[in-house]
C-alpha positions as CSV (number, residue, x, y, z in Angstrom):
1,M,-61.7,55.9,66.5
2,T,-63.5,53.5,64.1
3,T,-64.8,50.0,64.7
4,A,-64.2,47.0,62.5
5,P,-67.6,45.4,61.9
6,I,-67.2,41.8,61.0
7,L,-69.6,41.7,58.1
8,M,-68.0,44.7,56.4
9,T,-64.6,43.2,56.8
10,V,-65.8,39.8,55.6
11,V,-67.4,41.3,52.5
12,A,-64.3,43.3,51.6
13,L,-61.9,40.4,52.2
14,A,-64.1,38.0,50.4
15,A,-64.1,40.2,47.3
16,A,-60.3,40.6,47.5
17,E,-59.7,36.9,48.0
18,P,-62.4,34.9,46.2
19,R,-60.5,31.6,46.3
20,T,-60.1,31.6,50.1
21,R,-62.5,31.4,53.0
22,P,-65.4,30.2,51.0
23,W,-67.9,30.4,53.9
24,R,-67.8,34.1,53.4
25,D,-69.8,33.7,50.2
26,D,-72.6,31.8,52.0
27,P,-75.7,34.0,52.3
28,L,-76.8,32.3,55.5
29,F,-73.5,32.8,57.1
30,R,-73.5,36.4,56.1
31,R,-77.0,37.0,57.5
32,L,-76.0,35.6,60.8
33,A,-72.7,37.5,60.9
34,E,-74.5,40.7,60.2
35,R,-76.9,40.1,63.1
36,L,-74.2,39.1,65.5
37,D,-71.9,41.8,64.5
38,R,-74.2,44.2,66.4
39,V,-73.4,42.5,69.7
40,R,-70.5,43.8,71.8
41,A,-68.9,40.7,73.2
42,I,-67.6,39.7,76.7
43,D,-64.2,38.0,76.3
44,N,-64.0,35.5,79.1
45,H,-60.2,34.8,79.0
46,T,-57.4,37.0,77.9
47,H,-53.9,38.1,78.8
48,L,-54.2,41.6,77.5
49,I,-51.8,44.2,79.0
50,E,-48.9,41.8,79.6
51,E,-45.8,42.7,77.7
52,G,-43.9,40.3,75.4
53,T,-41.0,40.2,73.1
54,F,-41.6,39.5,69.4
55,N,-39.4,36.6,68.3
56,P,-40.4,35.2,64.9
57,A,-37.5,32.8,65.3
58,S,-39.7,30.8,67.6
59,D,-42.2,30.0,64.8
60,A,-40.9,26.5,64.1
61,R,-41.7,25.6,67.7
62,M,-45.3,26.9,67.5
63,P,-48.5,25.7,65.9
64,L,-49.5,27.6,62.8
65,G,-51.9,29.8,64.6
66,L,-49.2,31.2,66.9
67,R,-46.6,31.9,64.1
68,S,-45.8,35.3,62.9
69,T,-46.7,34.2,59.4
70,D,-50.4,33.6,60.2
71,P,-52.2,35.8,57.6
72,R,-54.6,37.0,60.3
73,Y,-51.8,38.9,62.0
74,A,-50.8,40.6,58.8
75,E,-54.4,41.7,58.4
76,A,-54.4,43.1,61.9
77,L,-51.2,45.0,61.3
78,R,-52.6,46.5,58.2
79,D,-56.1,47.3,59.4
80,R,-55.4,48.4,62.9
81,F,-52.0,50.0,62.6
82,G,-51.8,50.9,58.9
83,S,-48.7,48.8,58.5
84,P,-49.0,46.2,55.8
85,V,-46.6,43.3,55.5
86,K,-44.5,43.9,52.3
87,G,-42.5,41.1,50.7
88,G,-43.2,38.8,53.6
89,D,-41.2,41.0,56.0
90,V,-43.3,40.7,59.1
91,S,-40.6,42.2,61.4
92,A,-40.5,45.4,59.4
93,A,-44.3,45.8,59.5
94,A,-44.2,45.0,63.2
95,A,-41.6,47.7,63.8
96,R,-43.7,50.3,62.0
97,A,-46.8,49.2,63.9
98,A,-45.0,49.4,67.2
99,K,-44.3,53.1,66.6
100,V,-48.0,53.7,65.9
101,R,-48.8,51.8,69.1
102,A,-46.4,53.9,71.1
103,E,-47.8,57.1,69.8
104,R,-51.4,56.0,70.6
105,M,-50.4,54.9,74.0
106,S,-48.8,58.2,74.7
107,R,-51.7,60.2,73.4
108,L,-54.5,58.2,74.9
109,G,-52.8,56.9,78.1
110,P,-53.0,53.1,79.0
111,G,-56.7,53.2,80.0
112,G,-57.7,55.1,76.9
113,Y,-55.6,53.0,74.6
114,W,-57.2,49.7,75.8
115,A,-60.7,51.2,75.8
116,D,-60.1,52.2,72.2
117,H,-58.8,48.8,71.3
118,L,-61.9,47.1,72.9
119,D,-64.2,49.4,71.0
120,Y,-62.3,48.5,67.8
121,T,-62.8,44.8,68.4
122,R,-66.4,45.2,69.5
123,T,-65.6,43.9,73.0
124,E,-67.5,45.4,75.8
125,I,-65.5,43.7,78.6
126,A,-62.3,41.6,78.6
127,L,-61.4,39.4,81.6
128,V,-57.6,39.7,82.2
129,N,-55.8,36.9,83.9
130,Q,-52.8,38.1,85.9
131,D,-51.3,37.9,89.4
132,F,-52.0,41.5,90.4
133,R,-54.5,44.1,89.4
134,E,-52.1,46.7,88.0
135,G,-53.5,48.1,84.7
136,I,-57.0,46.9,85.4
137,D,-59.7,49.5,85.3
138,G,-62.5,47.3,86.7
139,R,-64.9,48.4,84.0
140,R,-63.8,47.4,80.5
141,L,-60.9,45.3,81.8
142,R,-61.7,43.0,84.7
143,W,-59.4,41.1,86.9
144,V,-59.0,37.3,87.3
145,P,-56.2,36.6,89.8
146,Q,-54.3,33.4,90.0
147,A,-55.5,31.1,92.8
148,T,-52.7,28.6,92.0
149,N,-50.4,31.1,93.8
150,L,-52.0,30.1,97.1
151,L,-51.1,26.4,96.8
152,Y,-47.4,26.7,97.5
153,P,-47.0,27.9,101.1
154,L,-44.0,25.5,101.9
155,P,-40.6,24.8,100.3
156,A,-41.4,22.8,97.2
157,E,-38.2,21.2,96.0
158,A,-39.9,17.9,95.4
159,L,-42.2,19.6,92.9
160,M,-39.6,22.0,91.4
161,K,-37.2,19.3,90.4
162,R,-39.7,17.8,88.0
163,S,-38.6,20.2,85.1
164,P,-37.0,23.6,84.5
165,K,-40.5,25.1,84.0
166,H,-41.7,23.7,87.3
167,R,-38.7,25.3,89.0
168,T,-39.1,28.8,87.5
169,G,-42.9,28.7,87.7
170,I,-43.0,27.7,91.3
171,Q,-40.3,30.2,92.2
172,E,-42.4,33.0,90.6
173,I,-45.5,31.7,92.4
174,Q,-43.8,31.9,95.8
175,V,-42.6,35.4,95.1
176,A,-46.2,36.4,94.4
177,L,-47.4,34.6,97.5
178,K,-44.9,36.7,99.6
179,R,-46.5,39.8,98.2
180,F,-50.0,38.5,99.1
181,V,-48.8,37.8,102.6
182,A,-47.4,41.3,103.0
183,E,-50.6,42.8,101.6
184,S,-52.5,40.9,104.3
185,G,-50.4,42.6,107.0
186,L,-48.5,39.5,107.9
187,D,-44.8,39.2,108.3
188,A,-44.5,35.6,107.0
189,V,-46.5,32.7,105.7
190,P,-48.5,31.4,108.7
191,A,-47.0,28.7,110.8
192,D,-50.0,26.4,111.0
193,L,-52.7,25.2,108.6
194,T,-55.6,26.8,110.3
195,T,-54.0,30.3,110.2
196,Y,-52.9,29.7,106.6
197,V,-56.4,28.8,105.5
198,A,-57.7,31.9,107.3
199,F,-55.1,34.0,105.3
200,V,-56.2,32.3,102.0
201,E,-59.9,33.1,102.6
202,A,-59.1,36.7,103.6
203,T,-57.1,37.0,100.4
204,L,-60.0,35.9,98.4
205,T,-62.2,38.4,100.2
206,R,-59.6,41.2,99.5
207,W,-59.4,40.2,95.8
208,K,-63.2,40.4,95.6
209,Q,-63.1,43.9,97.2
210,Q,-60.4,44.9,94.7
211,G,-62.6,44.0,91.8
212,A,-61.7,40.4,91.0
213,V,-64.6,38.7,89.1
214,A,-63.2,35.1,89.3
215,V,-60.1,33.2,90.3
216,K,-57.9,31.0,88.0
217,F,-56.1,27.7,88.5
218,W,-53.4,26.9,86.0
219,D,-52.3,23.7,87.8
220,A,-52.4,21.5,84.7
221,Y,-48.9,22.8,83.9
222,L,-47.5,21.8,87.3
223,R,-49.5,18.8,88.6
224,T,-52.5,16.6,88.0
225,L,-56.1,18.0,87.9
226,V,-57.1,15.2,90.2
227,F,-57.8,16.9,93.5
228,E,-58.3,14.2,96.1
229,D,-60.5,14.6,99.2
230,V,-57.9,15.0,101.9
231,S,-58.9,15.3,105.5
232,E,-58.1,18.4,107.5
233,E,-56.3,16.3,110.0
234,R,-53.9,14.9,107.5
235,A,-53.4,18.3,105.8
236,A,-52.6,19.9,109.1
237,T,-50.0,17.1,109.8
238,L,-48.4,17.6,106.4
239,Y,-48.3,21.4,106.8
240,A,-46.6,21.1,110.2
241,R,-44.1,18.6,108.9
242,G,-43.4,20.6,105.7
243,R,-42.3,23.6,107.9
244,T,-39.3,21.6,109.2
245,A,-38.6,19.0,106.6
246,P,-39.1,18.6,102.9
247,L,-42.4,16.9,101.9
248,T,-42.3,14.3,99.2
249,R,-44.1,15.0,96.0
250,E,-47.1,12.9,97.0
251,E,-47.3,14.6,100.4
252,Y,-47.2,18.1,98.9
253,L,-49.9,17.2,96.3
254,A,-52.1,15.9,99.2
255,L,-51.7,19.3,101.0
256,Q,-52.5,21.1,97.8
257,D,-55.6,18.9,97.2
258,Y,-56.9,20.0,100.6
259,L,-56.1,23.7,100.0
260,A,-57.6,23.7,96.5
261,R,-60.9,22.2,97.8
262,R,-61.0,24.8,100.5
263,I,-60.6,27.5,97.8
264,F,-63.3,26.0,95.7
265,S,-65.7,26.3,98.6
266,A,-64.6,29.8,99.7
267,A,-64.7,31.1,96.1
268,G,-68.3,29.9,95.8
269,E,-69.2,31.6,99.1
270,R,-67.8,34.9,97.7
271,K,-69.5,34.5,94.3
272,L,-66.2,34.1,92.5
273,P,-66.3,31.6,89.7
274,V,-63.4,29.2,89.5
275,H,-61.5,29.2,86.2
276,I,-59.5,26.0,85.6
277,H,-57.0,25.4,82.8
278,S,-58.4,22.1,81.5
279,S,-56.7,21.2,78.3
280,N,-53.3,20.6,76.7
281,G,-51.0,23.6,76.7
282,V,-47.6,25.0,75.9
283,P,-45.0,22.1,75.6
284,P,-42.7,20.5,76.5
285,F,-43.4,19.8,80.2
286,L,-47.1,19.7,80.4
287,R,-48.3,16.1,80.9
288,T,-51.4,15.4,78.9
289,M,-52.8,12.7,81.2
290,E,-52.6,15.0,84.1
291,A,-54.2,17.9,82.2
292,D,-57.1,15.7,81.1
293,V,-60.4,17.5,81.8
294,R,-61.9,14.2,83.1
295,N,-59.6,14.4,86.1
296,L,-62.0,17.1,87.4
297,D,-64.9,14.5,87.8
298,S,-64.4,14.0,91.5
299,V,-64.7,17.8,92.2
300,L,-67.5,18.5,89.7
301,T,-69.7,15.7,90.9
302,D,-69.2,16.6,94.6
303,V,-72.4,18.2,96.0
304,R,-70.3,20.3,98.4
305,Y,-69.2,22.4,95.4
306,F,-72.5,22.8,93.6
307,D,-72.7,26.4,94.7
308,T,-69.4,27.2,93.1
309,Q,-69.4,28.0,89.4
310,F,-66.6,26.3,87.5
311,V,-65.3,27.4,84.1
312,L,-63.4,24.9,81.9
313,I,-60.8,27.2,80.4
314,H,-59.9,26.0,76.9
315,G,-62.9,23.6,77.1
316,G,-61.0,20.4,77.8
317,N,-59.4,20.5,74.4
318,P,-58.8,18.1,72.6
319,L,-61.5,16.2,74.5
320,V,-64.1,18.8,73.5
321,E,-67.1,16.5,73.8
322,Y,-66.2,15.6,77.3
323,G,-65.9,19.2,78.2
324,A,-69.3,19.9,76.5
325,Y,-70.9,17.1,78.5
326,L,-69.5,18.4,81.7
327,A,-71.1,21.8,80.9
328,L,-74.5,20.2,81.2
329,K,-73.9,20.4,84.9
330,P,-75.7,23.4,86.3
331,H,-72.5,24.8,87.8
332,V,-70.1,24.1,84.9
333,W,-69.3,26.4,82.0
334,Y,-67.4,25.9,78.7
335,D,-64.7,28.4,77.6
336,M,-63.6,28.3,74.0
337,S,-60.3,30.2,74.4
338,A,-57.0,29.0,72.9
339,M,-58.9,26.9,70.3
340,T,-59.4,30.3,68.7
341,F,-55.8,30.3,67.5
342,L,-55.1,26.6,67.4
343,Y,-57.9,25.9,64.8
344,P,-58.8,27.6,61.5
345,V,-62.3,28.9,61.3
346,P,-64.0,25.8,59.9
347,D,-62.3,23.6,62.5
348,L,-63.3,25.9,65.3
349,A,-66.8,26.0,64.0
350,G,-66.9,22.2,64.3
351,V,-65.9,22.5,67.9
352,L,-68.5,25.2,68.6
353,R,-71.1,23.1,66.9
354,K,-70.6,20.2,69.3
355,V,-70.8,22.6,72.3
356,L,-73.8,24.4,71.0
357,I,-75.6,21.0,70.6
358,Y,-74.8,20.0,74.1
359,A,-75.0,23.2,76.2
360,P,-75.5,26.4,74.3
361,E,-76.4,28.3,77.5
362,K,-72.9,27.5,78.9
363,L,-70.6,28.4,76.0
364,L,-68.5,31.5,76.7
365,F,-66.9,33.6,74.0
366,S,-63.2,33.9,74.8
367,T,-59.9,34.2,73.0
368,D,-56.8,33.7,75.3
369,A,-55.2,36.6,73.4
370,A,-51.6,37.2,74.7
371,A,-48.2,38.5,73.7
372,Y,-46.9,35.2,72.5
373,P,-43.4,35.3,70.9
374,G,-44.8,34.9,67.4
375,I,-47.3,37.7,67.7
376,P,-46.1,41.0,66.3
377,V,-46.5,44.2,68.4
378,G,-48.4,42.7,71.3
379,S,-51.5,41.0,72.6
380,E,-53.8,43.5,70.9
381,V,-52.8,42.2,67.4
382,Q,-53.8,38.7,68.3
383,H,-56.9,39.9,70.1
384,S,-58.0,41.9,67.0
385,S,-57.4,38.8,64.8
386,L,-59.1,36.3,67.1
387,C,-62.2,38.5,67.8
388,R,-62.8,38.5,64.0
389,S,-62.1,34.9,63.2
390,S,-63.9,33.6,66.3
391,R,-67.0,35.5,65.4
392,E,-66.8,34.0,62.0
393,A,-66.5,30.5,63.5
394,L,-69.5,31.1,65.7
395,A,-71.6,32.4,62.7
396,L,-70.4,29.4,60.6
397,A,-71.4,26.9,63.3
398,L,-74.8,28.4,63.8
399,A,-75.4,28.5,60.0
400,G,-74.7,24.8,59.9
401,L,-77.3,24.2,62.6
402,V,-79.9,26.2,60.7
403,R,-79.1,24.5,57.5
404,D,-79.4,21.1,59.1
405,G,-82.8,21.9,60.6
406,V,-81.5,21.8,64.2
407,V,-82.6,25.4,65.0
408,D,-84.3,28.2,63.0
409,M,-82.7,31.5,62.2
410,D,-84.2,33.4,65.2
411,A,-83.1,30.7,67.6
412,A,-79.6,30.7,66.1
413,V,-79.3,34.5,66.6
414,R,-80.4,34.2,70.2
415,M,-77.9,31.4,70.8
416,G,-75.1,33.5,69.2
417,E,-76.0,36.5,71.4
418,K,-75.8,34.4,74.5
419,V,-72.4,33.0,73.5
420,L,-71.1,36.5,72.8
421,R,-72.2,38.0,76.0
422,G,-75.5,36.8,77.5
423,N,-74.1,33.6,79.1
424,A,-71.2,35.6,80.7
425,E,-73.7,38.1,82.0
426,R,-75.6,35.3,83.8
427,L,-72.4,33.7,85.1
428,Y,-71.1,36.9,86.6
429,G,-74.3,38.6,87.4
430,W,-73.8,41.6,85.1
431,S,-76.2,44.0,83.4
432,S,-76.8,43.9,79.7
433,A,-77.4,47.6,79.4
434,R,-74.6,48.2,76.9
435,G,-75.0,45.0,74.9
436,R,-75.2,46.7,71.5
């Protein structure tokens, strides 16, 4: 197994493509890239392991960075799987690469395959966001379960009727919740709020014991990120009523507000950081005003939650400066994922520059790599591509700060090392023994 050092790749590609990616010719960028290439990263947010179906016909509905024609994915097919795209036929290259992948998976086993992939991308640890811990080894791949699944204990027709995505998404959530209930030794969802909250807190404890390193809320797709401060008395009344009669949308959201805030507190007590999707997302049903990162103000300014660490997944994009400002709070962190494929390297570097200026100790390296329909072979192709381009964007942002006299070279390297892994080590309380 060989690794793919960023600088070596950069130099080779720069020589082959002198008219593209001009930052690769910049000596300052190359010095920073060389220094940071030695650092094995911690990827704060991925969907590795999950399976997907390659469907290039979906390209027209996707941003450029999620289309099968993105040159970065062709490079990954060639470099990682020895399957170059010929004559623009991505599907043929993907089919050849899939055979190579299957052979490696058979030979190495799933654990060995993903360890080999992480070595190739110079990733020490990848956090994997999924409902259950199947496929997670707890060492190189670490589990972030979905806390959103705990917010739907009652029939939710008033929420499901909002869109087809709400219906299918909530149905899947409630299937997962039934499994959590069974794993807790219960026969059914508890009949009263007090017992349900006890189940929720016990579930968080069990997740922690099973190796969870954080919990994730993806509620921006289903509801507003405004979590009102609802009294226990009102929540108990709503819970009891919802057991016998449908709640209105407003009533169900109020119950969820109470449950979410209880989870925020309980997660903090268990040293489980809370990841919150806080940006735009996959259309067409996400409502941008509801997904606005500023909706989290009432929670992030509440002193009751100052002992809970919150991670702004996707950094509040497109409101990146608001997200960066929020990361000035001692218990708030900025995750750069998704912007890694939405923006070309110079644009991503511009985002990272803003966050580095505001809160360099809070910026977390992350990709959001997944098996999107336009990604050939699987999530590892996107992850290979994004690890490379995101490192370039970080080096480019830091080079700009050095050139503009904001920081010197040594400070820029230290900042880059923290972004790649040091900040995550502080957040999660991990050792840096294998940092290089």
